[in-house]
C-alpha positions in Angstrom: 14.3 -15.1 2.2 11.8 -12.3 1.3 10.9 -9.6 3.8 8.6 -6.9 3.4 8.7 -3.9 5.6 6.3 -1.0 6.1 7.1 2.2 7.7 5.3 5.7 8.2 2.2 5.2 10.0 1.0 7.4 12.7 -1.7 9.5 14.2 -2.8 12.3 11.9 -5.8 14.8 12.0 -8.5 14.6 9.4 -7.4 16.4 6.4 -3.8 15.6 7.0 -1.3 13.8 4.9 1.0 10.8 5.6 3.3 8.8 3.4 4.0 5.2 3.9 7.0 3.4 2.7 7.7 -0.3 1.7 11.0 -1.7 1.1 11.1 -5.4 0.2 14.2 -7.2 1.0 15.3 -10.2 -1.3 13.6 -8.9 -4.4 13.9 -6.1 -6.9 10.8 -4.0 -7.5 11.5 -3.7 -11.3 10.5 -7.6 -11.4 7.3 -7.4 -9.3 3.9 -5.7 -9.1 3.4 -4.3 -5.7 0.2 -3.6 -3.8 -1.1 -1.7 -0.6 -4.0 -3.1 1.3 -5.6 -2.1 4.6 -7.7 -3.7 7.2 -9.7 -1.8 10.1 -10.6 -3.8 13.2 -13.8 -6.0 12.6 -13.5 -5.4 8.7 -12.2 -7.3 5.7 -8.9 -6.5 4.3 -9.3 -4.2 1.1 -7.1 -3.3 -1.6 -6.0 0.2 -1.9 -3.4 0.7 -4.8 -1.2 -1.1 -7.1 1.8 -0.5 -9.3 3.5 -2.9 -11.6 7.2 -3.1 -13.1 6.1 -0.6 -16.0 5.0 2.1 -13.2 1.3 1.6 -14.0 -1.0 2.3 -11.4 -4.3 1.9 -9.8 -6.2 3.0 -6.6 -9.4 1.9 -5.1 -12.3 4.2 -5.7 -12.4 5.0 -2.0 -9.1 6.8 -2.1 -9.1 8.0 -5.8 -7.8 11.5 -6.0 -6.5 11.3 -2.5 -4.1 8.5 -2.5 -1.2 8.0 -4.8 1.1 5.1 -5.2 4.5 5.3 -6.7 8.0 3.7 -6.4 11.8 4.7 -6.5 13.7 1.8 -8.1 17.0 3.1 -7.1 15.9 2.8 -3.3 13.9 -0.2 -4.3 11.1 1.3 -2.3 7.4 1.7 -2.9 5.4 4.7 -1.5 1.7 5.1 -0.7 1.1 9.2 -0.3 -2.0 9.8 1.5 -3.6 13.3 1.3 -7.0 14.7 2.5 -7.2 11.7 5.1 -10.4 11.0 6.7 -11.4 9.1 9.8 -12.6 6.3 7.5 -9.0 5.7 6.6 -8.2 4.6 9.9 -6.9 1.0 9.5 -3.6 -1.1 9.6 -1.8 -0.8 6.4 -0.2 -3.6 4.5 2.7 -3.8 1.6 2.2 -6.9 -0.4 4.2 -8.4 -3.4 2.5 -9.7 -6.5 2.5 -13.3 -7.3 2.3 -12.4 -11.0 0.5 -10.1 -13.1 -3.1 -11.5 -13.2 -5.6 -9.9 -11.1 -3.1 -7.3 -9.7 -4.9 -4.4 -10.6 -8.1 -5.8 -9.4 -6.7 -5.5 -6.0 -7.4 -9.1 -5.1 -5.5 -10.4 -2.1 -5.1 -13.9 -3.5 -2.9 -12.3 -6.5 -0.5 -11.2 -3.7 2.2 -13.3 -2.0 4.5 -12.0 0.4 3.0 -9.6 3.0 4.5 -7.2 5.6 3.4 -7.0 9.1 1.6 -3.7 8.5 1.8 -0.2 10.0 -1.1 1.6 11.6 -2.6 4.6 10.4 -5.1 6.6 12.8 -7.0 9.7 11.5 -8.7 11.6 14.1 -11.8 13.7 13.6 
C-alpha cells in the first residue's frame, strides 16, 4: 500500500513564505518522479512543480522565481518552498507520485498516480 501525506499548509500574509512537505509511504523517492499540484475552489487542478529521480526540477510559469521543489532522499521527503506568496496562490496543494517519466515535467495530472489528501494554503492580502 502506498500512502502520500502532505503537511505544512496554513494561513500566511502576502509576501510571506511557507514550506510544504510530502512523505510517501511504501515507495522510495529515488525510484519515482514527484509533483506538486494545487486547486482553488471552483477551479481546475493545476501543476505547480515536479522533480525526478535525478534531481531535475521544473516549476510552473505562474510560480517561477518564487517556488522551489526539492527532496531529501535520506528522509524520503519532497518539499515545496513557497516564497513571496500572493493571494492568487491560495489553494489546496497536493503531492503526487509519477506513473513513469512521460509528461511528468509537463505537469499533466494523468502522468501521476498516487495522490495525497492535500494541505490548505491560504494567503491573505
